[in-house]
N, C-alpha and C positions, 0 to 999 in steps of 0.2 A: 718757756719752750724747752730749755735744756733739761729741767727736772721732769717735765711731763714725758719727754721722749724716752728717758731711761726706764721709767716704770711701764710705759705702754709696750715697749719692746719685750720686756720680761714676760708680760702676759701673752704676747704673740709668739713666744718661742716654741711652745708645743705645736702650734699650727704651722709655723715655718718649718719645723722638723718634718712634719707629715707632708707638707706641700712639696718640698724639695728633696724628700727622702734623705734627710741630712743626719749625720752622726752628731753626738754631743759636742765633738770638737768643732764641727761646722757652725753650730749655733753659738758655741763659745766665741768663735771668731766674729760672729755678728755683733756680739756685745763688746768683745775685746778690741776690735778694730776702731770702734768709736772711742772707747776709753783710752786706748793707747795714744792716739793722736791728740786727744783732749789733754791728757795728763802730761805729755811731753812738750806740747806747744803752749800750754796755758801760761807758762812763765813768760814766754816771748809775747803772748797776747797782752799780759799785764804791762810789759815794757813798752809795747807799741802804743797802748792807750796813754801811758805817761808821756810818750814822745809826740804823738800826732793828735792827741785829743781823745779823751776817754769816751765821749759820746759818739764821735765819728767812728772809732774802731768798733765800738759796741754795735752800731748799726750795720757796719760792713759784715760783722760776724752774723748778725741776724739774717742778712741777705744770703750769705753763703749757706747758712743752715737751712733756709727755706728751699734753695735750689737743690741741695742734697736730699732733703726730705722728699721732694718730688721725684728725684732719681730713685730713691728707695722704693717708693710706691710703684714705679715702672719696672723694677728689676724682674728679669725673667729667669734668673738662676741665683743660687746662693752666692756665687762668686761676684756677680754684679751687685748684689745686696751688700756684701762685705765692702766692696769698693766705695759704694755710695755712703755707707756708714762711716768710712774713713773720712770722706769729705765733710760729713756732718761733724765729726770730731774737730776738724780744722775750724769750722764756723763757731762751734761751741767754745773753742780755745780763745776766741776773740771776745765773745759776748759774756761768758761767765765771769772772768775777773773784772770786766768793765762794770758790771752791776754793783759789786761790792766796793770797787774803787771809787765810783761816783758817790756812793754813800759816805765812804771814809773821807773824801775831800769836801763834802758839802756840810756835814754836821760836825759840831764841836764835840769834845770828849764827853761832856756832861750829857748830851742828848744822843750820842752815837749808839749807846747800848739799846735804847728803846727803838731807834731807827732800824738797827740791825734786827731787832726782834720783829718789827713790822715786816721787814724783808723776808725773814724766816717764815713768818705766817703766810705771806703771799706765795712763796714757793711751796709751802705745805699744802695750801688749798688747791693749787694747780696740780701738785703731785697726787692729791687725793682724787681729783676729778679725772685725771688722765687715764688711769687704769680702768675706771668704770666706763667712761665714754669710749675709750679705745676698745675695751672688751666687748661692749655692746656693738660697736661698728664691726669688729671681727666676727662676732656671733651672727649678726643679721645682715652683714654685707661682705666685706673682705678684709684681710689683714692689711691690704694696701691703704685702706682709709685711715688706719692708725698712724700712718706717716703723712697722708694728706691733711690730717688734722692740724699740722703745724703751719700750713700756708695762710689761713685767715689770721692766725695768731701773729705771724710775722708782719702782716700788713698793719695790725693794730699796734704792735710794739714800735714800729718805725714812726707811725703817726704820733703816738704819745711821746716818744723821745724827742721829736722835733718840736713838739708843743710845750713840753714841761721840763725836760731834763737840761740843766745847764752844762755848758762845755767846761772842761777843766783839763789841766796838764800838769806834769811834773816839772822839775827844774830843768833849765836849759842845758844843752850840751850832752843830753842822753843819747845812747846808741843802742841798737838792738844786737844782742849777742847771738848771731846766727850760728857760729861754731858750737856754742853751748847748746843751742836748740837741736842742731844736727846730732851731736853726741848723745844728748838725752833721749832723743827719739830712737837712735840706733841701739843704745844700751837697753832701754826698756823693751824695744821691739825684739831684740835678741833673746832676752830672758823670757818674755811671753811666748815667743815662737818655740823655744826649747821646752818650756813646761807643757804647753798645749800638745805639741806634736809627740812628746814622749809617751803619751797615753796610747798611741797607735804604732809608733815607730820604735819604742823602747829607748833606754838611756844610752846604749852603745851606738846608736845610729849616728853617722857623721853630721847630719843636719841638726840633730838634737844637741850633740856635744859641741859642735861648732857654734851654734846659736848661743848657747849658754856662755861659752868661753868668750865669744866676741862681744856679747852683751855686757859681761862683767868688765872686760877691757875698756869698752867705751865709757862705762860709768866711772871707772877709775880716771880715765883721761878727762872726763867731764869735770870732776872735782878739781883736778890740777889746773885745767883751763880757767875755771871760775876763781881759783885762788890768785891767778896772775892777771886776769882780765881787768882793764880799767873801767869797763862798764859791764859787769857780770850779769847774766840772766838771773842768777841766784846770789844776791849779796851775802856772802858767808858770815859777815859781821852781824847779821840779824840774829844768828843762832847763838851769839854771845849772851843774849838775854835768856835766862833760864825759863822765864814764862813763855817766850816765843817758842823755844825748843820743846818745852813740855807740852804746849798746846798742839804742836804739830805731831808729836808722838802720840798724844791722846787721839788725834784725828786719824793717824795711821792705823792704830789697832781697832778703834771703834768702827771706822768705815770699812775696814777689811771684813769685819763680821757682818755688817749690814749688806755689803756688796754681794758676797757669796750667798747669803740667806735669800735675798730677793731674786737671785738668779735661779735657785733650785726650787723655791717654794711654789711658784706657779705650776711647775711640773708635778709636784706632789698633789696639788689640789685638782688639776685637770686630768692627769693620767690615772691617779690612784683613787682620789676621793670622788671623782665624777662631777666636779664643779664645771659649770659653763664658763666661758671666758669672761662674761660679765660678772658672774658671782666671784670668780677668782680675782678679778680686778677690784671688786668691792671688799674683799676679805680684810685688807689692811686699812680700811677706812677709819676704824677706831683709833689706831695709832696716829695716822696723819691728821685727823681732825683734832685730836688732843694737842698735837704739835702746833697746829694752827691757833687753837683757842688759848693756849697757854704761852705762846711764844713772846708776846709783848710783856707779859708778867715776868717770864723767865729772863728777859733782857735786863730787867731791873734788879735781879737777884745779886748780881755782882756788886752793886752799890750798897746793898744791905749786909751781905755775908762774905764778900770777897770772892775771889775767883776759885779758890781751891775747893771749898765745900760743895758747890753744885757740880763741879767736874769730878768729884769722887762719888757722890751719891748717884748722879745720873747714870754713869756707865754701870755701876753695880746693879741698879734697877733694870737696866737693859739686859745684863747677864741673867738675871732672874727670869726675864721674859723668854729668852732663848731656852733656858732649862725647862720652863713650863711647857713650851711647844714640844720639847723632846720627851717629856715624861707623861703628859696627859694622854690617856687612852683615846685612840681615834675611833670614828664610827658612831659616836653618840651625839652628833650634831654640832654645828658651828658654835652655838651660844655657850656650850659647856666645854669647848675645847679651845678653838683659836681665838674667840672673842676675848676671854679674860687675859690670855697671853698677850694679845695686841694692845689691850689697855695698859698692861704693865710696860710693854715696850714703848708705847706712846708717852707715858709719864716719864720714863727714863730719858728718852730723846728730847722731850720738851724741856726738862731741867738742864740738859747738856748743851744743845745746839747754839742758842743765842749767847750764853756766857762764853762758850768756846770761841765763837767768832769774834766776840768783843775783845777777848784777851789777845787774839791774833792782831786785830786792827789797832789796838791801843798800845801794843808793846813796841811799835816802830814809829819813827818820825813821819810827819805828814807827807814828806817828799817820797817816802818808800811805801805808801799805802798800796799802790798798784802792785809792786813786787811782793809785798806781804800777802795780799789777796791771792796773787798768782801762786805763790809757794804753797799756801794752805789748801787752795783748791787742787793744786797738782798732787799734793800728798793724799788728799781724799780720793782722787781719781786713781792714783797709783795703787792705793790700798785695795780698791775694788778690783782693779785689773789683776794684781798679783794674787789676791785671795781666790778669785775665780780660777786662775791658772793652777795655783798650788793645791788648794782644797778641792778643786775639780779632779785632780789626780787621786786624792784621798777618796772621793766619792766613787770614782770609777773602780778603783782597786777594791774597796769594801763591797761594792755592788757585785763585782765579778767573783770575789771570794765566796760570798754568801750564796750566790746563784749556783756556782760550780758545786758547792757542798750539797745543796739541795738536789741538784740534777742527779748526783750520784745515787740518791735514794729513790729516784723515780725510774720506773721501768719503761724507758724510751730508747729507741734505736741509737746506737753510738754515733752514727753520722749526723743525726739531728742534734744530739747533745754537743757535738763538736761545732756544728754550725752556730749554735747559741753562743758558745764560748768565743767564737770569732767575731760576733756582733755585740759583745758586751758593752762596747763603746756607745751603743744607741740607748742604753739605760732603759727607762720605762716604756720607750716607744718601740722596743724590740718586737718585731712581728713574728707570729707563729706560722709555720708551714701548714698548708691545707691538708685535710685527710686524716688528721690525728683523731684518736678516740676522744669523745667529749670529756670523759673523766680525766684523761691525761692533759687535755687542753686546759681544763679548769685548774688542775694541779700546777701546771707550768705558769699560768697567769698569776696564781697565788704566790708561786715562788719568785716571780719577777717583782711583784708588789712588795713582798717581804724583803727582798734583796735591796730594793730602792730605799725602803724605810730604814733598813739597817745602816746603809751608807749615809742617809740624810741625818739620822740620829747622831752618828759620829761627827758630822759636820756641825750640827747644832751645838753639841758640847764644845767643839772647838770655838764656835762663835761666842759662847759664854765665857770661855777662857780668855779670848782676845779682849772682850769687853771688860772683864775684871782686871786684865793687865793695864788697860787704859786708865782705870781708876787708880791703880798703884802708881803709875807714872805721874798722874796729877798730884797725888799725895807727896811725891818726892820732889817735883820740880816746880809746881805752880805756886805763886806767892800766896800767903795766907791772909794778907790784909786786903782792904778794899781798893787799894791803888795798885796799878800795874806800872812798875818802874822799869824803864828801858835800860837803866844802867845796872840792873841787878845781875850779878855774875855768880 
């Protein structure tokens, strides 16, 4: 449910932007509100599972997620949708860490790698089906059905959990670090608000400056609270393991690249390339199917080659995939452009995901698997949240700069050019005023397309750089042998 929802929403963004006449910041908030609550509360979600029972908390999360999905489908404004998406994030913060923690507590170290590989495959196949089914529902019905899709899934998940999933808990005497959760949410919320709103309010605005300063202050306080807490939400001693630290840094850089890419890519396909929502949803299928087909195999790579090799090779292959999308000429058909790039991305992610998760879960004691799962999932979500906020600024600035330069060379009235500059934040959905000469209209549409591609090209190169950085981190910090040692300093 959690994986399918993220990909469905990305495909729905262009439609949502048109339906609600929303800016890029509005649709960023549709994504970020979910990611913000998920990333900041997922740590508390893991602790709650350890304390009250992982299966119980998992099923509560599924219930909240289902109710929030129905609210998303009923939303009549972009503000209502953002609020409902926030509630979805709360539900996901309970169910996401629970799934991995249940696996970590159920399987021994020898079989855990393949079990996590199977888990990765299951999430991959639902991630693959989600955009296709969701895109079809959007194209032939309504974007609302992309959210209603979660309701029958929720019923099935609860039934299967009651039937087959064993209950498990952490050690007795655990407490939930509510102060840490509040500071983490406030800190991340402040940073995200500052970055997103800076696009339309500028850096000197009190809201932007205050949000960034307040967010940083809360995160500093969060670290201090975690250092002194008897039951911290983030046990900082976990990071004494170089492998655990390295795996989370790899996650941070790699998922930052993946997050912002899948936020912008559907806009490229639907707005510029003329893809339907169904076709846009299916575009990434080669990547996701490869991840599904190879995930169990890649789960065993760590037993043969150790942790370091796949976590260096995989992200480097992912970097090549991003660069391919940036440099391959567009307009010559899917099979000669996006298909080979997604095959490369799929191979890279398949080599990376299961070994990365195995390193995280194997580098902590059994009593900390819930916290470890929560930390790693939080890092992945924070990476996406921050990359969409920060690289979203890069995208808007690059788009605006290129468009303004092009408009100077076109013979259009000054008031119309000024109107375009004031609406640059809408990116490729920017609407043209009626009554323009057809040749001018065509020239402006081409200028908008070129400006979007220019910004997206810069973001793609940044994604390649982030992926390569994750490989460098793995080389420096991940153990080279086949065993992950918790006492490795």
